C-alpha positions in Angstrom: 16.0 5.3 10.2 14.7 2.2 11.9 11.9 0.1 10.4 8.4 1.0 11.5 4.9 0.0 10.3 1.5 1.0 11.6 -2.0 -0.2 10.6 -5.1 1.8 11.1 -8.4 0.2 10.3 -11.4 2.1 8.9 -9.9 5.5 8.2 -12.9 5.7 5.8 -15.6 3.0 5.5 -13.9 0.0 3.9 -10.5 1.5 3.8 -7.5 0.7 6.0 -4.3 2.8 6.2 -0.8 1.4 6.5 2.3 3.5 7.0 5.7 2.0 6.2 8.9 3.7 7.2 12.6 3.2 7.5 14.5 0.3 5.9 12.6 -2.8 4.7 14.9 -5.7 4.3 14.1 -9.4 4.1 13.4 -9.7 7.8 11.1 -6.7 7.8 9.3 -7.9 4.7 7.7 -10.6 6.9 6.3 -7.9 9.1 5.1 -6.0 6.1 3.3 -9.1 4.9 1.6 -9.6 8.3 0.6 -6.0 8.5 -0.9 -6.1 5.0 -2.8 -9.3 5.9 -4.1 -7.6 9.0 -5.2 -4.5 7.0 -6.8 -6.4 4.1 -10.0 -8.0 5.2 -13.6 -8.3 3.9 -14.4 -5.2 6.0 -11.5 -3.2 4.6 -10.7 -4.5 1.1 -9.1 -1.2 0.2 -5.7 -0.4 1.7 -3.9 2.9 1.4 -0.1 2.5 1.9 2.0 5.6 2.8 5.6 5.4 1.9 6.4 8.8 3.2 9.2 7.7 5.6 10.4 4.7 3.6 14.1 4.9 2.8 14.7 1.5 1.4 12.7 -1.6 0.4 14.1 -4.9 -0.8 12.4 -7.1 -3.5 10.9 -9.2 -0.7 9.2 -6.2 0.7 7.9 -5.2 -2.7 6.7 -8.7 -3.2 4.8 -8.6 0.1 3.0 -5.4 -1.1 2.2 -6.8 -4.5 0.9 -10.0 -2.9 -1.3 -7.9 -0.7 -2.7 -6.1 -3.7 -3.7 -9.4 -5.3 -5.4 -10.4 -2.0 -7.3 -7.0 -1.9 -8.4 -7.5 -5.5 -9.8 -10.9 -4.7 -12.0 -9.0 -2.1 -13.1 -6.4 -4.7 -10.7 -3.8 -3.4 -7.1 -2.9 -4.0 -4.0 -1.3 -2.6 -3.3 2.4 -3.3 0.2 3.7 -2.7 0.8 7.3 -1.6 3.6 9.6 -0.5 6.4 8.1 -2.6 9.9 9.6 -1.9 11.9 10.1 -5.1 14.1 7.0 -4.6 11.2 4.7 -4.0 9.3 6.2 -6.9 12.3 5.6 -9.2 12.5 2.0 -7.9 8.8 1.4 -8.7 9.3 3.0 -12.2 12.4 0.9 -12.8 10.5 -2.3 -11.9 7.7 -1.1 -14.3 5.1 -1.4 -11.5 3.1 1.7 -12.5 0.9 -0.4 -14.7 0.2 -2.9 -11.9 -0.3 -0.7 -8.9 -2.5 2.3 -8.1 -1.0 5.5 -6.8 -2.5 8.7 -5.5 -1.0 12.0 -4.3 -2.5 11.9 -0.8 -4.8 10.0 1.5 -7.7 12.3 0.6 -7.1 11.6 -3.1 -6.9 7.9 -2.5 -10.2 7.9 -0.6 -11.8 9.8 -3.5 -10.4 7.2 -5.9 -11.9 4.4 -3.8 -15.3 6.2 -3.9 -15.1 6.7 -7.7 -14.2 3.0 -8.2 -17.1 1.9 -6.0 -19.4 4.1 -8.1 -18.0 2.7 -11.3 -16.6 6.1 -12.5 -13.1 4.8 -13.2 
């Protein structure tokens, strides 16, 4: 599958949505970084990233996503990952990222999590 990335701003107040699919190699990691920068702003400090159609991601791509999470945290938001395929989930577990990143089961669950964090419930 060819690489694709899509950014949607304000899917919920203060929340952007990024969908990443296909193969993310070193060259595509630059595009991932740019898309995450576009999504992560003062108006949308929370970014939900869907990996539903992601088949492969190199370490540079993972680095771009983690760097974006740091940027979102500086804006009092964060990046929430959803729709992991089994191979990508295994990669994140292998890299021991589950303690560093936030995951949710769906976009709806991610938006609920954002609301809970804004209300100080989690």
